[in-house]
C-alpha positions, -999 to +999 in steps of 0.1 A: +413-437-513+410-403-531+414-378-503+408-348-527+374-364-537+365-368-500+373-332-492+349-320-519+319-341-507+290-323-490+298-316-453+270-339-441+285-370-458+303-398-441+332-394-466+336-357-458+336-364-420+361-392-426+383-368-445+381-342-417+390-368-391+419-382-410+434-348-421+429-331-387+447-359-370+475-362-396+465-398-404+467-417-437+442-442-450+472-463-463+479-490-438+513-508-434+513-545-438+501-564-408+531-580-389+532-613-370+503-628-389+516-654-414+483-665-429+475-642-458+437-642-452+441-635-415+466-607-423+440-591-446+413-593-418+436-576-394+445-549-419+408-544-426+401-542-388+426-514-386+411-495-415+376-499-400+389-486-367+394-452-383+359-453-399+345-460-364+362-430-351+343-410-377+309-425-369+313-423-331+328-389-330+357-401-309+391-384-314+425-400-309+432-392-272+441-421-250+407-420-232+389-419-266+409-448-280+401-468-248+364-460-252+365-473-288+383-504-276+354-512-253+330-510-283+354-532-304+358-557-276+321-563-275+319-566-312+349-587-320+359-604-287+395-600-298+420-603-269+439-572-280+408-551-276+401-566-241+437-560-230+436-524-243+402-518-227+411-532-193+447-521-189+448-489-211+432-467-184+460-473-159+480-441-167+448-419-170+441-392-145+414-397-119+390-375-137+395-394-170+390-427-152+358-415-136+345-403-169+355-435-186+337-456-159+306-434-157+301-426-194+323-441-220+325-477-209+287-479-206+284-463-240+309-487-256+292-518-241+257-506-251+266-494-286+287-525-292+258-547-284+232-527-303+250-518-335+256-538-367+288-558-367+313-532-380+335-557-398+306-564-422+301-527-431+314-518-465+324-483-455+338-473-489+303-477-504+289-453-478+312-423-485+284-403-501+258-412-474+246-387-449+265-395-417+234-393-395+215-416-417+244-440-416+246-439-378+208-446-377+210-475-402+239-492-383+227-482-348+260-465-340+256-436-316+279-407-309+301-414-279+300-391-248+328-365-248+347-354-217+344-316-213+376-301-202+371-278-171+389-245-173 
């Protein structure tokens, strides 16, 4: 993926938002080979899942904190029914603070369940063809809403 191209896209595009998400978090669009999956087609599906995970961060507005990753896992669990998503969603919150757990239970889990049920199946979205699309139009088309964000108290 041409990162320089994405950086020059208009600020309202999905591609520009994706560029901002990846660069602000020090992430690369290049994914390492999937391990522990011998079948070539299944390995491709798992690699694509991991790529789509970053695209979902962009559409949902979720960052890369542990609570935000868990929130996204609830969405992915509803969509994919993958055991790894369920395990992350259920056991991931164990080390969170009480405030983070409360917010997850009150806001983010209900969002993940509702958005996961309502939105288009994310594995079928050809995200690379949407890079020049207005991000809000894309959210509307695929019925993906912005996740609630926890406000840090000072």
